[in-house]
C-alpha positions, 0 to 999 in steps of 0.5 A: 113750388108745384107750378116749378116741379111740373116744369122740370118734368113734363117739359113745359118749360121750353127754355134750353139749358144752354147752347155750348158745343159739347166735346166729340165722345170717346170713339177709339174703340169703336174706330179700331173695330171699324177699322177691322171690319172693314178688312172682313165686309164692304165698307166695314158693315153689314147694312149701309146706312151703319157706316155712319156716312151720312153723319159725323164720325165712324160708327159706333159698336153697340155693346149693351142694351137694356130699356130705353139705353144703349152703351157702345164698344168705349162705355158711352151710354145713350138714350136711344131712339132707334130702337133696332130701326123699330120693333123695339117697342118695349125696349131692350133686353126687355124681361118678359121677352128675354124669360121667354126666349131663355125658357124656349132655348132649353129645348132647342134653337132650330128644328126646321120643322113644325113646333106649336109656338108658330100656332101659337103666335099666328093665333095671336095676330090672326084673333087680333087682327081682322084684315087678314085670315091666313099667314106665312112666317119668313125670316125678314121683312125684305123675304115677306114683300118678296113672296107677296109680290110673287103670291100676287104675280101668281094670283092674278096671272100679271107681271107689272108691279106698281110702287111709288117713288120713296118707298123702301120695300126691301132689297128685292131686285124689281123693287129697288127702283127710286127707293128710299132708306139707304139708297136716298141716304147715299143718293142713289135712286136703284141699284148696281146689279138689277137687270133692265128687264125687272126694272121694266116691270116695276112702274114708279109714280110720285106718292099723293098724285091721283092723276098719275095713278090713274095714268098708269092704269090707263097706260097699263090695262089689265097688267098690274099685278099688285101696286105696293105701298107703304101706308105710312110711308117711313124709309124715305121721311116720314111721308104722311098720306092723306086718308082719301088718297090711300082710299082713293087707291083701295078702289082703284086697285079693286076697279082693275082686278089688281091687289093692293099689298100694304108693306107694314114692316115698319107701322105694322104694330107700331101704330096700333095692333092692327098697323096702318090698315086698321089706323085708317081702316082700310083694307088691303089684299096683302099685308107684309110685317117685319121683325116687330112681330118677333121681338125684334129677332130676324122674323117677317110674315106676310098675310092675306085672306085664306082664298089668296092665301091659299095660292101658296105651296103646298096648297097651291102653285105659288112657291116659298120656302124658308129654312128658318122660317117660324124659328121657335127663338123668334116665336117665343119673343114675338109671342111674349112682345105681342102679348104685351101690346094687347095690353089694354091702354098700351098704345095709348099710354105709348102714343100719348107719350109721343104726342107730348114728347114731339108737341114740346120740341115743334113748340119749342122750333116755332116759338124760335122761328126755326126752319124746322118740323116734327112730323109724327103718327102713333109712336113714330117721329121724324126732324125735318129742317123744313117750313112746310107744313106736310110733306108727302113726297119724296120731293118735298124734301130738301137734300141741302137740309141733311146738313143741318141734321148731320150737326143735329146728330153730332151734337145729340151723341155728345149728349148721350142721345141716339137716333139714326145715322140719316136724316131720312130715317125716322125715330121711335118712342118704346115703352121703357123711354121715361119721363126722365128720358124724354125730358133729357132728351128734349133738353138735349135737342133744344140746345142742340137746335140753339147751335144748328141754327146759330152756326155755332 
């Protein structure tokens, strides 16, 4: 009797419940809203991947989120693994975050002037992160990266930036060259509207290629201001890098007087409080973080040593400003969320939950010889229709495999499971996901994979 109970709630029973295609969920109200949105916004959306062009049907318009669940305009309920693209590590509408925000809002929502909340959030971050000494709050991850690039150029008195193919660093002009995220989703490698002169200042090489890195430094000796990388590339699949490559990157930057920027807009505070820098124990020169530090509200920051940050205005000559930087509502949400992340055992519990979930799915696929791999680190995971043991560069991803993801996404939506609408996007587990949530999700994935590989 205990064995059957254990199988029911731990996922040890990997048999699918059935392989019947589910009828499509109702999207009538979402479709109406989308039709109206297309008269207001390009493509009907305010961020490209939301248009659902890479998957089946029209986008879902979300009305409510609570814990690990979201509800759309048609009343459909889903277990959510997007989590506002990662920052909702505590889940939707977390009570402690909500209460802190409401409390602060009673006194006003925007001042464009300093508040004690900025000090409080900065202290939480800096006292628990040995890789940065000072930081500057901004309003988005893109703004954080843009500012970090400007700081690197101002500090080194050099112009060129080196980035890696498939890494996405926001929509900054000079970095929209062979990027990931929405650009890969739509089969593009750069953006119109970016002057060639901007792109000419950006050197792009493949990930996980030490020889190409050495050649780039040889070709552009004393010209490279910074190398920027997602140390855990998660905008174009989950392209996990070997620690040896990241260590080599650190060494070669130091040898050439080039700053190393870790773009941790996704990995920061996800794989641990110190992010990928702490996970790999590698100290970059500048780190950028995103909206996870604001409980999912629009915020970001960049940080470095006190000496490097001393070059930012008004202390130094590198100008950067933001009217809403340090917005009190975002600071309040960040204080509440990061306080929870510092709770003893938080990351151990979250990462163990993710590992058990992903291992069960991989075990199911392997037992059936499906060409399917689950890649994971911390509480981040990615489904790839491949038989490769590792995918470390953009070229390792088969674009044709996205057809299978499209079918998987549709089947999962019809079973009440929500993933980001692109096979290049990763998924996230939150502290709000329960054993019952994860068990239901595994069953839905098992059934959906059966259909994908049976070609039904």
